[in-house]
N, CA, C, O and CB atoms as a CASP TS submission, in Angstrom:
PFRMAT TS
TARGET T0000
AUTHOR 0000-0000-0000
METHOD Language model
MODEL 1
PARENT N/A
ATOM      1  N   MET     1     -18.731 -45.531  20.278  1.00  0.00           N
ATOM      2  CA  MET     1     -18.565 -46.304  21.496  1.00  0.00           C
ATOM      3  C   MET     1     -18.346 -45.324  22.643  1.00  0.00           C
ATOM      4  O   MET     1     -17.861 -44.211  22.441  1.00  0.00           O
ATOM      5  CB  MET     1     -17.377 -47.318  21.375  1.00  0.00           C
ATOM      6  N   ASN     2     -18.701 -45.744  23.821  1.00  0.00           N
ATOM      7  CA  ASN     2     -18.596 -44.926  25.017  1.00  0.00           C
ATOM      8  C   ASN     2     -17.768 -45.699  26.040  1.00  0.00           C
ATOM      9  O   ASN     2     -18.004 -46.888  26.255  1.00  0.00           O
ATOM     10  CB  ASN     2     -20.010 -44.558  25.585  1.00  0.00           C
ATOM     11  N   LEU     3     -16.801 -45.035  26.672  1.00  0.00           N
ATOM     12  CA  LEU     3     -15.920 -45.728  27.613  1.00  0.00           C
ATOM     13  C   LEU     3     -16.684 -46.265  28.816  1.00  0.00           C
ATOM     14  O   LEU     3     -16.387 -47.360  29.293  1.00  0.00           O
ATOM     15  CB  LEU     3     -14.815 -44.795  28.082  1.00  0.00           C
ATOM     16  N   GLY     4     -17.652 -45.524  29.309  1.00  0.00           N
ATOM     17  CA  GLY     4     -18.434 -45.996  30.453  1.00  0.00           C
ATOM     18  C   GLY     4     -19.188 -47.272  30.128  1.00  0.00           C
ATOM     19  O   GLY     4     -19.207 -48.210  30.925  1.00  0.00           O
ATOM     20  N   PHE     5     -19.805 -47.306  28.963  1.00  0.00           N
ATOM     21  CA  PHE     5     -20.526 -48.502  28.529  1.00  0.00           C
ATOM     22  C   PHE     5     -19.565 -49.669  28.338  1.00  0.00           C
ATOM     23  O   PHE     5     -19.855 -50.796  28.743  1.00  0.00           O
ATOM     24  CB  PHE     5     -21.291 -48.226  27.225  1.00  0.00           C
ATOM     25  N   LEU     6     -18.418 -49.390  27.719  1.00  0.00           N
ATOM     26  CA  LEU     6     -17.411 -50.424  27.505  1.00  0.00           C
ATOM     27  C   LEU     6     -16.910 -50.975  28.842  1.00  0.00           C
ATOM     28  O   LEU     6     -16.729 -52.184  28.985  1.00  0.00           O
ATOM     29  CB  LEU     6     -16.234 -49.866  26.683  1.00  0.00           C
ATOM     30  N   PHE     7     -16.691 -50.106  29.807  1.00  0.00           N
ATOM     31  CA  PHE     7     -16.240 -50.531  31.130  1.00  0.00           C
ATOM     32  C   PHE     7     -17.271 -51.456  31.777  1.00  0.00           C
ATOM     33  O   PHE     7     -16.928 -52.531  32.271  1.00  0.00           O
ATOM     34  CB  PHE     7     -15.979 -49.308  32.029  1.00  0.00           C
ATOM     35  N   LEU     8     -18.528 -51.033  31.769  1.00  0.00           N
ATOM     36  CA  LEU     8     -19.572 -51.845  32.386  1.00  0.00           C
ATOM     37  C   LEU     8     -19.726 -53.193  31.690  1.00  0.00           C
ATOM     38  O   LEU     8     -19.901 -54.220  32.346  1.00  0.00           O
ATOM     39  CB  LEU     8     -20.895 -51.099  32.365  1.00  0.00           C
ATOM     40  N   LYS     9     -19.661 -53.185  30.359  1.00  0.00           N
ATOM     41  CA  LYS     9     -19.788 -54.431  29.602  1.00  0.00           C
ATOM     42  C   LYS     9     -18.613 -55.365  29.907  1.00  0.00           C
ATOM     43  O   LYS     9     -18.803 -56.573  30.048  1.00  0.00           O
ATOM     44  CB  LYS     9     -19.861 -54.138  28.085  1.00  0.00           C
ATOM     45  N   SER    10     -17.415 -54.815  30.010  1.00  0.00           N
ATOM     46  CA  SER    10     -16.236 -55.630  30.290  1.00  0.00           C
ATOM     47  C   SER    10     -16.270 -56.193  31.705  1.00  0.00           C
ATOM     48  O   SER    10     -15.905 -57.348  31.925  1.00  0.00           O
ATOM     49  CB  SER    10     -14.968 -54.811  30.087  1.00  0.00           C
ATOM     50  N   VAL    11     -16.701 -55.392  32.653  1.00  0.00           N
ATOM     51  CA  VAL    11     -16.770 -55.863  34.031  1.00  0.00           C
ATOM     52  C   VAL    11     -17.853 -56.935  34.182  1.00  0.00           C
ATOM     53  O   VAL    11     -17.661 -57.918  34.897  1.00  0.00           O
ATOM     54  CB  VAL    11     -17.044 -54.688  34.986  1.00  0.00           C
ATOM     55  N   SER    12     -18.980 -56.744  33.511  1.00  0.00           N
ATOM     56  CA  SER    12     -20.072 -57.709  33.662  1.00  0.00           C
ATOM     57  C   SER    12     -19.776 -59.037  32.967  1.00  0.00           C
ATOM     58  O   SER    12     -20.208 -60.088  33.440  1.00  0.00           O
ATOM     59  CB  SER    12     -21.358 -57.123  33.111  1.00  0.00           C
ATOM     60  N   THR    13     -19.038 -59.003  31.842  1.00  0.00           N
ATOM     61  CA  THR    13     -18.741 -60.242  31.118  1.00  0.00           C
ATOM     62  C   THR    13     -17.375 -60.820  31.475  1.00  0.00           C
ATOM     63  O   THR    13     -17.137 -62.014  31.292  1.00  0.00           O
ATOM     64  CB  THR    13     -18.809 -59.997  29.628  1.00  0.00           C
ATOM     65  N   GLY    14     -16.483 -59.980  31.982  1.00  0.00           N
ATOM     66  CA  GLY    14     -15.127 -60.433  32.289  1.00  0.00           C
ATOM     67  C   GLY    14     -14.235 -60.532  31.073  1.00  0.00           C
ATOM     68  O   GLY    14     -13.162 -61.132  31.130  1.00  0.00           O
ATOM     69  N   VAL    15     -14.686 -59.932  29.944  1.00  0.00           N
ATOM     70  CA  VAL    15     -13.943 -60.018  28.687  1.00  0.00           C
ATOM     71  C   VAL    15     -13.921 -58.659  28.011  1.00  0.00           C
ATOM     72  O   VAL    15     -14.915 -57.933  28.033  1.00  0.00           O
ATOM     73  CB  VAL    15     -14.561 -61.079  27.749  1.00  0.00           C
ATOM     74  N   ILE    16     -12.786 -58.314  27.406  1.00  0.00           N
ATOM     75  CA  ILE    16     -12.703 -57.157  26.524  1.00  0.00           C
ATOM     76  C   ILE    16     -12.060 -57.648  25.229  1.00  0.00           C
ATOM     77  O   ILE    16     -11.099 -58.417  25.258  1.00  0.00           O
ATOM     78  CB  ILE    16     -11.878 -55.967  27.180  1.00  0.00           C
ATOM     79  N   THR    17     -12.588 -57.205  24.109  1.00  0.00           N
ATOM     80  CA  THR    17     -12.053 -57.649  22.820  1.00  0.00           C
ATOM     81  C   THR    17     -10.864 -56.782  22.425  1.00  0.00           C
ATOM     82  O   THR    17     -10.693 -55.681  22.949  1.00  0.00           O
ATOM     83  CB  THR    17     -13.144 -57.599  21.723  1.00  0.00           C
ATOM     84  N   SER    18     -10.059 -57.269  21.520  1.00  0.00           N
ATOM     85  CA  SER    18      -8.911 -56.485  21.062  1.00  0.00           C
ATOM     86  C   SER    18      -9.370 -55.225  20.327  1.00  0.00           C
ATOM     87  O   SER    18      -8.695 -54.197  20.386  1.00  0.00           O
ATOM     88  CB  SER    18      -8.011 -57.336  20.147  1.00  0.00           C
ATOM     89  N   GLU    19     -10.507 -55.293  19.638  1.00  0.00           N
ATOM     90  CA  GLU    19     -11.042 -54.113  18.953  1.00  0.00           C
ATOM     91  C   GLU    19     -11.443 -53.037  19.959  1.00  0.00           C
ATOM     92  O   GLU    19     -11.213 -51.849  19.734  1.00  0.00           O
ATOM     93  CB  GLU    19     -12.251 -54.499  18.079  1.00  0.00           C
ATOM     94  N   GLU    20     -12.045 -53.465  21.072  1.00  0.00           N
ATOM     95  CA  GLU    20     -12.437 -52.507  22.104  1.00  0.00           C
ATOM     96  C   GLU    20     -11.206 -51.886  22.761  1.00  0.00           C
ATOM     97  O   GLU    20     -11.188 -50.689  23.048  1.00  0.00           O
ATOM     98  CB  GLU    20     -13.319 -53.190  23.164  1.00  0.00           C
ATOM     99  N   LEU    21     -10.190 -52.693  22.994  1.00  0.00           N
ATOM    100  CA  LEU    21      -8.956 -52.189  23.573  1.00  0.00           C
ATOM    101  C   LEU    21      -8.266 -51.231  22.609  1.00  0.00           C
ATOM    102  O   LEU    21      -7.698 -50.226  23.038  1.00  0.00           O
ATOM    103  CB  LEU    21      -8.021 -53.346  23.938  1.00  0.00           C
ATOM    104  N   ASP    22      -8.307 -51.529  21.322  1.00  0.00           N
ATOM    105  CA  ASP    22      -7.763 -50.617  20.306  1.00  0.00           C
ATOM    106  C   ASP    22      -8.509 -49.289  20.324  1.00  0.00           C
ATOM    107  O   ASP    22      -7.895 -48.230  20.194  1.00  0.00           O
ATOM    108  CB  ASP    22      -7.847 -51.254  18.902  1.00  0.00           C
ATOM    109  N   TRP    23      -9.837 -49.340  20.486  1.00  0.00           N
ATOM    110  CA  TRP    23     -10.636 -48.113  20.542  1.00  0.00           C
ATOM    111  C   TRP    23     -10.204 -47.258  21.731  1.00  0.00           C
ATOM    112  O   TRP    23     -10.056 -46.042  21.609  1.00  0.00           O
ATOM    113  CB  TRP    23     -12.146 -48.447  20.638  1.00  0.00           C
ATOM    114  N   VAL    24     -10.004 -47.900  22.878  1.00  0.00           N
ATOM    115  CA  VAL    24      -9.584 -47.163  24.074  1.00  0.00           C
ATOM    116  C   VAL    24      -8.256 -46.455  23.819  1.00  0.00           C
ATOM    117  O   VAL    24      -8.118 -45.274  24.137  1.00  0.00           O
ATOM    118  CB  VAL    24      -9.461 -48.115  25.289  1.00  0.00           C
ATOM    119  N   THR    25      -7.287 -47.151  23.256  1.00  0.00           N
ATOM    120  CA  THR    25      -5.971 -46.543  23.041  1.00  0.00           C
ATOM    121  C   THR    25      -6.010 -45.436  21.994  1.00  0.00           C
ATOM    122  O   THR    25      -5.283 -44.450  22.114  1.00  0.00           O
ATOM    123  CB  THR    25      -4.970 -47.604  22.621  1.00  0.00           C
ATOM    124  N   ARG    26      -6.850 -45.583  20.966  1.00  0.00           N
ATOM    125  CA  ARG    26      -6.957 -44.538  19.943  1.00  0.00           C
ATOM    126  C   ARG    26      -7.597 -43.269  20.476  1.00  0.00           C
ATOM    127  O   ARG    26      -7.227 -42.172  20.055  1.00  0.00           O
ATOM    128  CB  ARG    26      -7.753 -45.045  18.764  1.00  0.00           C
ATOM    129  N   HIS    27      -8.559 -43.392  21.403  1.00  0.00           N
ATOM    130  CA  HIS    27      -9.290 -42.232  21.897  1.00  0.00           C
ATOM    131  C   HIS    27      -8.762 -41.688  23.219  1.00  0.00           C
ATOM    132  O   HIS    27      -9.316 -40.730  23.760  1.00  0.00           O
ATOM    133  CB  HIS    27     -10.729 -42.583  22.053  1.00  0.00           C
ATOM    134  N   GLN    28      -7.710 -42.282  23.737  1.00  0.00           N
ATOM    135  CA  GLN    28      -7.167 -41.885  25.024  1.00  0.00           C
ATOM    136  C   GLN    28      -6.818 -40.390  25.113  1.00  0.00           C
ATOM    137  O   GLN    28      -7.070 -39.790  26.158  1.00  0.00           O
ATOM    138  CB  GLN    28      -5.946 -42.700  25.314  1.00  0.00           C
ATOM    139  N   PRO    29      -6.253 -39.757  24.074  1.00  0.00           N
ATOM    140  CA  PRO    29      -5.930 -38.326  24.189  1.00  0.00           C
ATOM    141  C   PRO    29      -7.159 -37.430  24.388  1.00  0.00           C
ATOM    142  O   PRO    29      -7.030 -36.310  24.882  1.00  0.00           O
ATOM    143  CB  PRO    29      -5.187 -37.877  22.953  1.00  0.00           C
ATOM    144  N   ASP    30      -8.334 -37.906  24.013  1.00  0.00           N
ATOM    145  CA  ASP    30      -9.554 -37.103  24.096  1.00  0.00           C
ATOM    146  C   ASP    30     -10.333 -37.332  25.385  1.00  0.00           C
ATOM    147  O   ASP    30     -11.377 -36.709  25.579  1.00  0.00           O
ATOM    148  CB  ASP    30     -10.439 -37.400  22.919  1.00  0.00           C
ATOM    149  N   PHE    31      -9.859 -38.210  26.276  1.00  0.00           N
ATOM    150  CA  PHE    31     -10.608 -38.552  27.477  1.00  0.00           C
ATOM    151  C   PHE    31     -10.638 -37.404  28.477  1.00  0.00           C
ATOM    152  O   PHE    31      -9.676 -36.648  28.618  1.00  0.00           O
ATOM    153  CB  PHE    31     -10.015 -39.783  28.127  1.00  0.00           C
ATOM    154  N   SER    32     -11.761 -37.297  29.159  1.00  0.00           N
ATOM    155  CA  SER    32     -11.862 -36.382  30.302  1.00  0.00           C
ATOM    156  C   SER    32     -11.135 -37.026  31.483  1.00  0.00           C
ATOM    157  O   SER    32     -10.664 -38.159  31.384  1.00  0.00           O
ATOM    158  CB  SER    32     -13.372 -36.067  30.663  1.00  0.00           C
ATOM    159  N   ARG    33     -11.048 -36.307  32.586  1.00  0.00           N
ATOM    160  CA  ARG    33     -10.379 -36.868  33.771  1.00  0.00           C
ATOM    161  C   ARG    33     -11.102 -38.109  34.282  1.00  0.00           C
ATOM    162  O   ARG    33     -10.472 -39.078  34.706  1.00  0.00           O
ATOM    163  CB  ARG    33     -10.298 -35.816  34.888  1.00  0.00           C
ATOM    164  N   LEU    34     -12.425 -38.067  34.237  1.00  0.00           N
ATOM    165  CA  LEU    34     -13.209 -39.219  34.682  1.00  0.00           C
ATOM    166  C   LEU    34     -12.966 -40.420  33.773  1.00  0.00           C
ATOM    167  O   LEU    34     -12.821 -41.546  34.249  1.00  0.00           O
ATOM    168  CB  LEU    34     -14.708 -38.873  34.714  1.00  0.00           C
ATOM    169  N   GLU    35     -12.921 -40.178  32.472  1.00  0.00           N
ATOM    170  CA  GLU    35     -12.663 -41.263  31.536  1.00  0.00           C
ATOM    171  C   GLU    35     -11.242 -41.806  31.698  1.00  0.00           C
ATOM    172  O   GLU    35     -11.020 -43.008  31.554  1.00  0.00           O
ATOM    173  CB  GLU    35     -12.886 -40.787  30.100  1.00  0.00           C
ATOM    174  N   GLU    36     -10.281 -40.930  31.996  1.00  0.00           N
ATOM    175  CA  GLU    36      -8.912 -41.393  32.256  1.00  0.00           C
ATOM    176  C   GLU    36      -8.880 -42.322  33.462  1.00  0.00           C
ATOM    177  O   GLU    36      -8.222 -43.362  33.434  1.00  0.00           O
ATOM    178  CB  GLU    36      -7.968 -40.196  32.485  1.00  0.00           C
ATOM    179  N   ALA    37      -9.591 -41.947  34.519  1.00  0.00           N
ATOM    180  CA  ALA    37      -9.646 -42.784  35.717  1.00  0.00           C
ATOM    181  C   ALA    37     -10.319 -44.118  35.416  1.00  0.00           C
ATOM    182  O   ALA    37      -9.907 -45.155  35.935  1.00  0.00           O
ATOM    183  CB  ALA    37     -10.392 -42.058  36.845  1.00  0.00           C
ATOM    184  N   THR    38     -11.350 -44.093  34.583  1.00  0.00           N
ATOM    185  CA  THR    38     -12.042 -45.325  34.196  1.00  0.00           C
ATOM    186  C   THR    38     -11.123 -46.220  33.377  1.00  0.00           C
ATOM    187  O   THR    38     -11.100 -47.435  33.574  1.00  0.00           O
ATOM    188  CB  THR    38     -13.319 -45.003  33.399  1.00  0.00           C
ATOM    189  N   ALA    39     -10.371 -45.629  32.464  1.00  0.00           N
ATOM    190  CA  ALA    39      -9.432 -46.407  31.644  1.00  0.00           C
ATOM    191  C   ALA    39      -8.336 -47.025  32.522  1.00  0.00           C
ATOM    192  O   ALA    39      -7.933 -48.166  32.297  1.00  0.00           O
ATOM    193  CB  ALA    39      -8.798 -45.510  30.544  1.00  0.00           C
ATOM    194  N   LEU    40      -7.859 -46.283  33.508  1.00  0.00           N
ATOM    195  CA  LEU    40      -6.860 -46.829  34.430  1.00  0.00           C
ATOM    196  C   LEU    40      -7.425 -48.004  35.215  1.00  0.00           C
ATOM    197  O   LEU    40      -6.746 -49.012  35.408  1.00  0.00           O
ATOM    198  CB  LEU    40      -6.369 -45.743  35.392  1.00  0.00           C
ATOM    199  N   LYS    41      -8.661 -47.873  35.663  1.00  0.00           N
ATOM    200  CA  LYS    41      -9.313 -48.956  36.402  1.00  0.00           C
ATOM    201  C   LYS    41      -9.456 -50.187  35.507  1.00  0.00           C
ATOM    202  O   LYS    41      -9.221 -51.312  35.948  1.00  0.00           O
ATOM    203  CB  LYS    41     -10.700 -48.504  36.929  1.00  0.00           C
ATOM    204  N   LEU    42      -9.838 -49.971  34.267  1.00  0.00           N
ATOM    205  CA  LEU    42      -9.956 -51.072  33.315  1.00  0.00           C
ATOM    206  C   LEU    42      -8.609 -51.766  33.122  1.00  0.00           C
ATOM    207  O   LEU    42      -8.543 -52.994  33.068  1.00  0.00           O
ATOM    208  CB  LEU    42     -10.490 -50.561  31.966  1.00  0.00           C
ATOM    209  N   GLY    43      -7.542 -50.984  33.021  1.00  0.00           N
ATOM    210  CA  GLY    43      -6.204 -51.546  32.886  1.00  0.00           C
ATOM    211  C   GLY    43      -5.791 -52.348  34.107  1.00  0.00           C
ATOM    212  O   GLY    43      -5.162 -53.399  33.987  1.00  0.00           O
ATOM    213  N   ARG    44      -6.145 -51.850  35.275  1.00  0.00           N
ATOM    214  CA  ARG    44      -5.814 -52.583  36.505  1.00  0.00           C
ATOM    215  C   ARG    44      -6.577 -53.901  36.593  1.00  0.00           C
ATOM    216  O   ARG    44      -6.044 -54.905  37.065  1.00  0.00           O
ATOM    217  CB  ARG    44      -6.121 -51.723  37.736  1.00  0.00           C
ATOM    218  N   LEU    45      -7.817 -53.889  36.139  1.00  0.00           N
ATOM    219  CA  LEU    45      -8.593 -55.129  36.127  1.00  0.00           C
ATOM    220  C   LEU    45      -8.004 -56.133  35.136  1.00  0.00           C
ATOM    221  O   LEU    45      -7.996 -57.336  35.397  1.00  0.00           O
ATOM    222  CB  LEU    45     -10.061 -54.839  35.775  1.00  0.00           C
ATOM    223  N   LEU    46      -7.514 -55.640  34.008  1.00  0.00           N
ATOM    224  CA  LEU    46      -6.834 -56.511  33.039  1.00  0.00           C
ATOM    225  C   LEU    46      -5.550 -57.080  33.650  1.00  0.00           C
ATOM    226  O   LEU    46      -5.280 -58.277  33.552  1.00  0.00           O
ATOM    227  CB  LEU    46      -6.511 -55.732  31.733  1.00  0.00           C
ATOM    228  N   ASP    47      -4.769 -56.205  34.278  1.00  0.00           N
ATOM    229  CA  ASP    47      -3.519 -56.650  34.900  1.00  0.00           C
ATOM    230  C   ASP    47      -3.770 -57.666  36.008  1.00  0.00           C
ATOM    231  O   ASP    47      -2.992 -58.602  36.192  1.00  0.00           O
ATOM    232  CB  ASP    47      -2.756 -55.455  35.460  1.00  0.00           C
ATOM    233  N   GLY    48      -4.852 -57.475  36.738  1.00  0.00           N
ATOM    234  CA  GLY    48      -5.172 -58.367  37.842  1.00  0.00           C
ATOM    235  C   GLY    48      -5.822 -59.669  37.421  1.00  0.00           C
ATOM    236  O   GLY    48      -6.027 -60.552  38.254  1.00  0.00           O
ATOM    237  N   GLY    49      -6.148 -59.807  36.155  1.00  0.00           N
ATOM    238  CA  GLY    49      -6.747 -61.037  35.667  1.00  0.00           C
ATOM    239  C   GLY    49      -8.245 -61.134  35.871  1.00  0.00           C
ATOM    240  O   GLY    49      -8.825 -62.201  35.669  1.00  0.00           O
ATOM    241  N   LEU    50      -8.888 -60.038  36.269  1.00  0.00           N
ATOM    242  CA  LEU    50     -10.342 -60.064  36.461  1.00  0.00           C
ATOM    243  C   LEU    50     -11.084 -59.842  35.142  1.00  0.00           C
ATOM    244  O   LEU    50     -12.248 -60.220  35.007  1.00  0.00           O
ATOM    245  CB  LEU    50     -10.762 -58.999  37.483  1.00  0.00           C
ATOM    246  N   ILE    51     -10.411 -59.235  34.183  1.00  0.00           N
ATOM    247  CA  ILE    51     -10.945 -59.086  32.833  1.00  0.00           C
ATOM    248  C   ILE    51      -9.922 -59.701  31.886  1.00  0.00           C
ATOM    249  O   ILE    51      -8.721 -59.470  32.022  1.00  0.00           O
ATOM    250  CB  ILE    51     -11.235 -57.569  32.475  1.00  0.00           C
ATOM    251  N   HIS    52     -10.399 -60.475  30.941  1.00  0.00           N
ATOM    252  CA  HIS    52      -9.530 -61.202  30.018  1.00  0.00           C
ATOM    253  C   HIS    52      -9.690 -60.646  28.610  1.00  0.00           C
ATOM    254  O   HIS    52     -10.767 -60.201  28.216  1.00  0.00           O
ATOM    255  CB  HIS    52      -9.845 -62.715  30.041  1.00  0.00           C
ATOM    256  N   LEU    53      -8.598 -60.683  27.868  1.00  0.00           N
ATOM    257  CA  LEU    53      -8.616 -60.286  26.463  1.00  0.00           C
ATOM    258  C   LEU    53      -9.095 -61.466  25.651  1.00  0.00           C
ATOM    259  O   LEU    53      -8.510 -62.546  25.726  1.00  0.00           O
ATOM    260  CB  LEU    53      -7.214 -59.804  25.981  1.00  0.00           C
ATOM    261  N   GLY    54     -10.138 -61.282  24.882  1.00  0.00           N
ATOM    262  CA  GLY    54     -10.677 -62.392  24.100  1.00  0.00           C
ATOM    263  C   GLY    54     -11.873 -61.973  23.295  1.00  0.00           C
ATOM    264  O   GLY    54     -11.968 -60.827  22.856  1.00  0.00           O
ATOM    265  N   CYS    55     -12.792 -62.901  23.098  1.00  0.00           N
ATOM    266  CA  CYS    55     -14.008 -62.618  22.346  1.00  0.00           C
ATOM    267  C   CYS    55     -15.213 -63.087  23.154  1.00  0.00           C
ATOM    268  O   CYS    55     -15.130 -64.034  23.936  1.00  0.00           O
ATOM    269  CB  CYS    55     -13.975 -63.304  20.950  1.00  0.00           C
ATOM    270  N   ARG    56     -16.313 -62.411  22.948  1.00  0.00           N
ATOM    271  CA  ARG    56     -17.556 -62.775  23.615  1.00  0.00           C
ATOM    272  C   ARG    56     -18.326 -63.764  22.738  1.00  0.00           C
ATOM    273  O   ARG    56     -18.351 -63.636  21.514  1.00  0.00           O
ATOM    274  CB  ARG    56     -18.415 -61.513  23.915  1.00  0.00           C
ATOM    275  N   ILE    57     -18.936 -64.722  23.363  1.00  0.00           N
ATOM    276  CA  ILE    57     -19.729 -65.722  22.629  1.00  0.00           C
ATOM    277  C   ILE    57     -21.174 -65.290  22.630  1.00  0.00           C
ATOM    278  O   ILE    57     -22.025 -65.980  22.069  1.00  0.00           O
ATOM    279  CB  ILE    57     -19.584 -67.142  23.253  1.00  0.00           C
TER
END
C-alpha cells in the first residue's frame, strides 16, 4: 500500500477503513517528511469529519 494512494482514495470516497488506518499507524516510523505531512492531513480530515471511519461499498 502507498500512503499517497490511500490519501487520494480516502479523500475521494470520504471513507477510510480500519485496516487502512492500522496500516498507516504500523508504517508511521518509516514515513518520509512528505508522508508524515500527508498522514497529519489525513488525521485532520478525520478529526474534522470530512473523512469517516467505515467500509466502502
